[in-house]
C-alpha positions as CSV (number, residue, x, y, z in Angstrom):
1,M,4.9,-19.8,-39.1
2,L,8.6,-19.8,-39.3
3,F,9.8,-17.2,-41.8
4,V,13.0,-17.6,-43.8
5,F,15.6,-15.8,-41.7
6,V,18.2,-14.1,-43.8
7,F,20.8,-12.2,-41.8
8,A,21.8,-9.7,-44.5
9,A,24.0,-8.0,-42.0
10,T,26.0,-11.0,-40.9
11,A,28.4,-11.0,-43.8
12,L,28.9,-7.3,-43.4
13,L,29.6,-7.6,-39.7
14,S,32.0,-10.5,-40.1
15,A,34.0,-8.8,-42.9
16,A,34.1,-5.5,-40.9
17,A,35.2,-7.3,-37.8
18,A,38.0,-9.0,-39.7
19,A,39.1,-5.6,-41.1
20,T,39.4,-4.0,-37.7
21,A,42.1,-4.8,-35.1
22,T,40.0,-5.2,-31.9
23,A,36.5,-4.2,-30.7
24,T,36.0,-1.0,-28.8
25,A,36.1,-1.2,-25.1
26,T,33.1,1.1,-24.4
27,A,29.9,-0.9,-23.6
28,A,26.6,0.1,-25.3
29,D,23.2,-0.6,-23.8
30,V,20.5,-2.7,-25.6
31,T,17.2,-2.3,-23.9
32,I,13.7,-3.6,-24.5
33,E,10.8,-1.8,-22.7
34,S,8.4,-3.4,-20.3
35,A,4.6,-3.3,-21.0
36,T,1.5,-3.9,-19.0
37,V,-1.8,-4.7,-20.9
38,E,-5.2,-6.2,-20.3
39,R,-6.1,-9.7,-21.3
40,G,-6.1,-9.8,-25.1
41,G,-4.5,-6.3,-25.2
42,F,-1.9,-5.0,-27.6
43,A,1.3,-3.0,-26.8
44,Y,4.1,-1.3,-28.8
45,V,7.5,-2.0,-27.2
46,N,10.6,-0.1,-28.2
47,V,14.0,-1.8,-28.6
48,T,16.7,0.8,-28.2
49,I,20.5,0.8,-28.5
50,E,22.2,3.6,-26.6
51,N,25.6,4.8,-25.6
52,V,27.3,3.7,-28.8
53,P,30.7,5.4,-29.0
54,P,31.6,7.5,-32.1
55,P,31.3,7.0,-35.0
56,G,27.9,5.6,-33.9
57,L,25.8,2.6,-34.5
58,G,26.2,0.9,-37.9
59,A,24.7,-2.6,-37.5
60,Y,23.0,-4.9,-35.0
61,S,21.7,-8.4,-34.6
62,L,19.4,-9.3,-31.7
63,L,17.3,-12.1,-30.3
64,V,14.3,-11.6,-28.0
65,S,12.9,-14.6,-26.1
66,Y,9.5,-14.7,-24.4
67,D,6.9,-17.1,-23.0
68,P,4.5,-17.9,-25.9
69,A,1.8,-18.8,-23.5
70,V,1.7,-15.2,-22.3
71,V,2.6,-13.0,-25.2
72,S,3.0,-13.2,-29.0
73,V,4.8,-11.0,-31.5
74,E,2.3,-9.8,-34.1
75,E,4.4,-7.3,-36.0
76,V,7.8,-5.6,-36.2
77,Y,7.6,-1.9,-36.9
78,P,10.4,0.4,-38.2
79,G,12.6,2.2,-35.7
80,D,13.9,5.7,-35.9
81,P,16.0,7.0,-38.8
82,P,18.4,6.0,-40.0
83,F,17.1,2.6,-38.9
84,G,13.8,1.6,-40.5
85,T,12.3,-1.8,-41.2
86,P,14.9,-4.4,-40.2
87,A,16.8,-6.1,-43.1
88,A,15.7,-9.5,-41.8
89,V,13.1,-10.7,-39.3
90,N,12.2,-14.2,-38.1
91,I,9.2,-14.5,-35.7
92,D,8.6,-17.9,-34.1
93,N,5.7,-17.6,-31.7
94,E,5.6,-21.3,-31.1
95,A,9.2,-21.3,-29.8
96,G,8.7,-17.9,-28.2
97,E,11.5,-15.9,-29.9
98,I,12.1,-13.3,-32.5
99,R,15.4,-12.5,-34.3
100,F,16.0,-9.4,-36.3
101,N,18.9,-7.4,-37.7
102,D,19.7,-4.3,-39.7
103,Y,22.7,-2.2,-40.9
104,I,23.3,1.2,-42.5
105,A,26.0,2.4,-44.9
106,A,27.1,5.8,-43.5
107,E,30.1,7.6,-42.2
108,E,28.3,8.4,-39.0
109,G,25.6,6.6,-37.1
110,P,23.5,7.5,-34.0
111,G,24.7,7.1,-30.5
112,N,21.2,6.5,-29.2
113,V,18.4,5.1,-31.3
114,T,15.2,3.1,-31.3
115,V,16.0,0.3,-33.8
116,V,12.6,-1.3,-33.9
117,R,9.1,-1.3,-32.3
118,L,7.6,-4.7,-31.5
119,G,3.9,-5.2,-31.6
120,L,3.0,-7.6,-28.8
121,R,-0.3,-9.2,-28.1
122,A,-1.4,-10.6,-24.7
123,V,-2.5,-14.2,-25.2
124,G,-2.3,-15.3,-21.5
125,S,-4.5,-14.8,-18.5
126,P,-4.8,-11.9,-16.1
127,G,-1.9,-12.0,-13.7
128,D,0.4,-13.8,-16.2
129,E,3.8,-12.3,-17.0
130,S,6.8,-13.0,-19.2
131,V,10.4,-11.8,-19.2
132,L,11.3,-10.2,-22.6
133,D,14.8,-11.6,-22.7
134,V,17.0,-9.7,-25.1
135,T,20.2,-11.4,-26.3
136,V,22.8,-9.3,-28.1
137,L,24.1,-11.4,-31.1
138,E,26.2,-8.5,-32.6
139,V,26.5,-4.8,-32.4
140,A,29.0,-2.8,-34.5
141,D,29.7,0.8,-35.3
142,V,29.7,2.3,-38.8
143,S,33.4,1.6,-39.2
144,G,32.7,-2.1,-38.7
145,A,34.2,-2.3,-35.2
146,L,32.3,-4.6,-32.9
147,V,30.9,-2.9,-29.8
148,T,30.5,-4.6,-26.5
149,A,26.9,-4.3,-25.4
150,T,25.0,-4.9,-22.2
151,A,21.4,-6.3,-22.5
152,H,18.5,-5.0,-20.4
153,D,15.5,-7.2,-20.3
154,G,11.8,-6.1,-20.1
155,V,8.7,-7.7,-18.6
156,F,5.4,-8.2,-20.3
157,R,2.5,-8.3,-17.8
158,I,-1.2,-8.9,-18.2
159,I,-3.2,-6.9,-15.7
160,M,-4.6,-8.8,-12.8
161,P,-7.7,-7.6,-11.0
162,T,-7.1,-6.0,-7.6
163,V,-9.3,-6.4,-4.6
164,A,-9.1,-3.8,-1.9
165,L,-10.5,-2.8,1.5
166,E,-10.9,0.9,1.4
167,P,-9.8,2.8,3.4
168,T,-6.7,0.7,4.1
169,S,-6.2,2.3,7.4
170,V,-8.8,3.4,10.0
171,V,-8.4,5.0,13.4
172,L,-11.3,4.8,15.9
173,H,-11.9,5.4,19.5
174,E,-13.5,2.6,21.7
175,G,-17.2,2.3,20.9
176,E,-17.0,4.0,17.5
177,T,-18.0,2.5,14.2
178,A,-16.7,2.7,10.7
179,T,-17.6,1.4,7.2
180,L,-15.0,-0.2,4.9
181,N,-15.8,-0.8,1.3
182,V,-14.8,-4.0,-0.4
183,T,-13.8,-3.1,-4.0
184,V,-12.7,-4.9,-7.1
185,H,-10.7,-3.0,-9.8
186,D,-9.3,-3.7,-13.3
187,V,-11.5,-6.6,-14.1
188,P,-11.0,-7.6,-17.8
189,E,-13.9,-7.8,-20.2
190,P,-16.6,-8.9,-19.9
191,G,-16.3,-7.6,-16.3
192,L,-16.9,-9.1,-12.9
193,G,-19.4,-11.9,-12.6
194,A,-18.9,-13.5,-9.2
195,Y,-16.9,-13.2,-6.0
196,S,-16.4,-15.0,-2.7
197,F,-14.4,-13.4,0.1
198,E,-13.4,-14.1,3.7
199,I,-12.1,-11.5,6.2
200,A,-10.4,-12.4,9.4
201,Y,-9.9,-10.0,12.4
202,D,-9.2,-9.9,16.1
203,P,-12.6,-10.0,17.8
204,S,-11.2,-8.6,21.0
205,V,-10.5,-5.4,19.2
206,V,-13.2,-5.1,16.6
207,V,-16.4,-6.9,15.6
208,V,-18.4,-6.9,12.3
209,E,-21.9,-5.4,12.9
210,E,-23.2,-5.8,9.4
211,V,-22.3,-6.6,5.8
212,L,-24.0,-4.1,3.5
213,G,-24.8,-4.4,-0.2
214,G,-22.5,-2.9,-2.9
215,E,-23.0,-1.0,-6.1
216,E,-25.3,-2.2,-9.0
217,P,-25.4,-4.9,-10.3
218,F,-24.1,-6.2,-7.0
219,G,-26.6,-5.6,-4.1
220,E,-27.0,-7.5,-0.9
221,P,-24.6,-10.5,-0.9
222,A,-26.2,-13.8,-1.8
223,A,-24.8,-15.3,1.4
224,V,-23.2,-13.8,4.6
225,N,-21.8,-15.6,7.6
226,V,-20.5,-13.5,10.5
227,N,-18.7,-15.2,13.4
228,N,-17.6,-12.5,15.9
229,T,-16.5,-15.1,18.4
230,A,-13.9,-16.6,16.1
231,G,-13.2,-13.4,14.3
232,W,-14.2,-13.9,10.7
233,V,-16.9,-13.0,8.1
234,A,-17.5,-14.7,4.8
235,F,-19.8,-13.4,2.0
236,N,-20.3,-13.9,-1.7
237,D,-22.5,-12.9,-4.6
238,F,-22.9,-13.4,-8.4
239,I,-24.8,-11.9,-11.3
240,T,-26.4,-13.5,-14.4
241,N,-25.6,-10.7,-16.8
242,D,-23.5,-11.3,-19.9
243,T,-21.3,-8.3,-18.9
244,G,-20.3,-7.0,-15.5
245,P,-18.6,-3.9,-14.1
246,R,-14.8,-3.6,-14.4
247,D,-14.5,-1.4,-11.2
248,V,-17.1,-1.8,-8.5
249,T,-17.8,-1.8,-4.7
250,V,-19.2,-5.3,-4.2
251,A,-20.0,-4.9,-0.4
252,S,-19.3,-2.8,2.7
253,L,-18.5,-3.8,6.2
254,R,-19.7,-1.9,9.3
255,I,-17.3,-2.6,12.1
256,K,-17.3,-1.5,15.7
257,A,-14.3,-0.8,17.9
258,L,-14.3,-2.7,21.2
259,A,-11.0,-2.1,22.9
260,A,-7.8,-0.2,22.4
261,G,-5.3,-2.0,20.2
262,S,-4.4,-2.6,16.5
263,C,-6.2,-5.1,14.4
264,T,-5.4,-6.3,10.8
265,L,-8.4,-7.2,8.6
266,N,-7.0,-10.0,6.4
267,L,-9.1,-10.4,3.2
268,T,-8.8,-13.8,1.4
269,V,-10.0,-14.2,-2.1
270,R,-11.8,-17.5,-2.2
271,E,-13.2,-17.1,-5.7
272,L,-13.3,-14.5,-8.4
273,S,-14.6,-14.9,-11.9
274,D,-15.7,-12.8,-14.9
275,A,-19.2,-12.6,-16.4
276,G,-18.2,-15.4,-18.8
277,A,-17.5,-17.7,-15.8
278,E,-13.8,-17.7,-16.4
279,A,-11.8,-17.8,-13.2
280,L,-9.6,-14.7,-12.3
281,R,-6.7,-14.3,-10.0
282,A,-6.4,-11.6,-7.5
283,A,-4.0,-11.1,-4.5
284,D,-5.2,-11.2,-0.9
285,V,-5.2,-7.8,0.8
286,D,-5.2,-6.3,4.3
287,A,-6.5,-3.2,6.1
288,V,-5.4,-2.0,9.5
289,V,-7.8,-0.7,12.2
290,T,-6.2,1.2,15.1
291,V,-8.5,1.6,18.2
292,L,-7.6,4.3,20.6
293,A,-8.7,4.3,24.3
294,L,-11.3,6.9,25.1
295,P,-9.6,9.6,27.1
296,V,-9.8,9.6,30.9
297,N,-11.3,12.9,32.3
298,V,-10.3,14.2,35.7
299,S,-11.3,17.1,37.8
300,I,-10.2,18.5,41.2
301,W,-11.8,21.4,43.2
302,T,-12.1,22.8,46.7
303,D,-15.2,23.9,48.6
304,K,-14.0,27.5,48.8
305,D,-11.6,29.9,47.1
306,T,-10.2,31.5,50.2
307,Y,-9.2,30.1,53.6
308,G,-7.7,31.2,56.9
309,V,-6.2,29.6,60.0
310,G,-8.5,26.8,61.4
311,D,-10.7,26.7,58.3
312,L,-11.8,23.2,57.2
313,Q,-10.8,22.7,53.5
314,R,-12.6,20.0,51.6
315,V,-11.0,18.7,48.4
316,F,-13.0,16.8,45.8
317,V,-12.1,14.8,42.7
318,S,-14.0,13.2,39.9
319,V,-12.7,10.5,37.4
320,R,-14.5,9.4,34.3
321,N,-13.1,6.5,32.3
322,P,-15.5,5.9,29.3
323,G,-13.3,3.2,27.7
324,G,-12.0,-0.1,28.8
325,E,-10.1,-1.0,32.0
326,K,-6.9,0.8,32.3
327,E,-3.8,0.5,34.5
328,V,-2.9,4.1,35.6
329,N,-0.6,6.1,37.8
330,V,-2.3,8.6,40.1
331,V,-0.6,11.7,41.5
332,V,-2.0,14.3,43.9
333,K,0.2,17.1,45.0
334,L,0.0,20.6,46.4
335,L,2.0,23.5,44.8
336,T,2.9,26.1,47.4
337,P,4.3,29.7,47.2
338,L,7.2,28.6,49.5
339,P,10.5,28.7,47.7
340,W,12.0,26.2,50.1
341,Y,9.1,23.7,49.7
342,P,7.4,24.4,46.3
343,A,5.5,21.1,46.1
344,I,4.2,18.4,48.4
345,T,3.1,15.1,47.0
346,L,0.4,13.4,48.9
347,V,-0.5,10.5,46.5
348,N,1.7,8.7,44.0
349,R,0.5,5.2,43.3
350,T,-0.7,2.8,40.6
351,A,-4.3,1.8,40.3
352,T,-6.8,0.1,38.0
353,L,-9.6,2.1,36.5
354,P,-12.6,-0.1,35.8
355,A,-14.2,0.2,32.4
356,G,-17.0,2.8,32.3
357,L,-15.9,4.3,35.6
358,D,-17.7,7.6,36.5
359,V,-17.2,8.7,40.1
360,T,-17.0,11.8,42.3
361,V,-15.5,11.6,45.8
362,R,-14.3,13.8,48.6
363,L,-10.5,13.1,48.6
364,F,-9.4,15.2,51.6
365,A,-10.7,17.2,54.5
366,F,-8.1,19.4,56.3
367,R,-8.3,21.7,59.2
368,L,-5.8,24.3,58.0
369,P,-3.0,25.4,60.3
370,R,-1.2,28.7,60.1
371,L,0.3,28.9,56.6
372,P,2.3,31.5,54.8
373,P,-0.2,33.7,52.9
374,G,-0.4,33.2,49.2
375,T,-1.8,31.1,46.4
376,Y,-1.8,27.3,46.7
377,T,-2.7,24.8,43.9
378,W,-3.9,21.3,44.1
379,V,-2.8,19.1,41.1
380,F,-4.6,15.9,40.2
381,R,-2.9,13.9,37.4
382,I,-3.5,10.4,35.9
383,T,-1.1,9.0,33.4
384,Y,-1.6,5.8,31.2
385,D,0.0,4.6,28.0
386,G,1.9,7.8,27.5
387,T,-1.3,9.9,28.0
388,V,-1.8,12.5,30.7
389,A,-5.1,13.6,32.2
390,E,-4.7,16.5,34.6
391,D,-6.6,19.2,36.4
392,R,-5.7,21.9,38.9
393,A,-7.5,23.9,41.6
394,S,-6.0,27.1,43.1
395,W,-7.0,28.7,46.4
396,T,-5.7,31.5,48.6
397,F,-4.6,31.5,52.2
398,V,-5.0,34.8,53.9
399,R,-3.7,36.3,57.2
400,E,-6.0,36.9,60.1
401,A,-7.6,40.3,60.1
């Protein structure tokens, strides 16, 4: 309904403007707050005028425009003293606009004040939003001087359900498993009634072992299709209740890490509806799984701890690679007590460790010559992808008795 709009302050503002030489140069700020509500919800939104130079605010006239398919204005509530109920209000929810104005007769006015509180009702659907576009028609101080004002718009949002993969980030070693929950939050009344999701992933990094049931009233999904060759899983479910949960875990995925790398799980919302069969919107989401290579384990040792001239020294190594195939660099060197020759490198080469390697070999067999007495150390080191696996074996060379 279009109310008769009487700008009681218009004549006052025009007469005051004519009586003054020029408007003040300082700019005030006219701001309308933002609000986020549920479908059908209600919110109070403050409209403020701030930074009005002395002698303070005396009168205003404002226009607020909005999308009437998203939000409607139900009421205009008084502001803070000395501004109460506006002198004139015109609400037109069909056109999506409201005009209101007020004035005071005083020697001083406020520099910062909430002039009105708008009562707004969400009439759109979850996920809808509307700009609350404020237009300054006039602002004047109590002396009647016009004040330049900058408008700051607000946004009215209707809460949209959110779908999530929780946790959003998982770190596993090769061969390990983890469970991710598929959750739906902030579902408007009457609650969640049905869902259909698809999740894509890199099957060279992870696979889906099983899709588990969620929380009541959602149990085992009505349908599950897992394709670990192509790298996707689809599942859906529904309930026949008149009401459903607003926040719920609808299902869980058990995944297994296959090989080192990073994999994004991309969840696509195929369908989401409430218990009244009304379609809901929700954004697609991702989760990231990082798979770490299982560490390579190395060992090196000698057949004895002490040697002399002519003794046979046997050097053994073992390598265990429980993860996938790895390109590595292998170094074997001898640290000596000789200041002029502190290290001797015998092996420095690249190699490929097969997946699941677990081997022990005799690496060297030396008939020791006469050496300076002291402690010597074999070092066996394998490096890959910035990781170092190393072991050392110390032994002593003694003089002849």
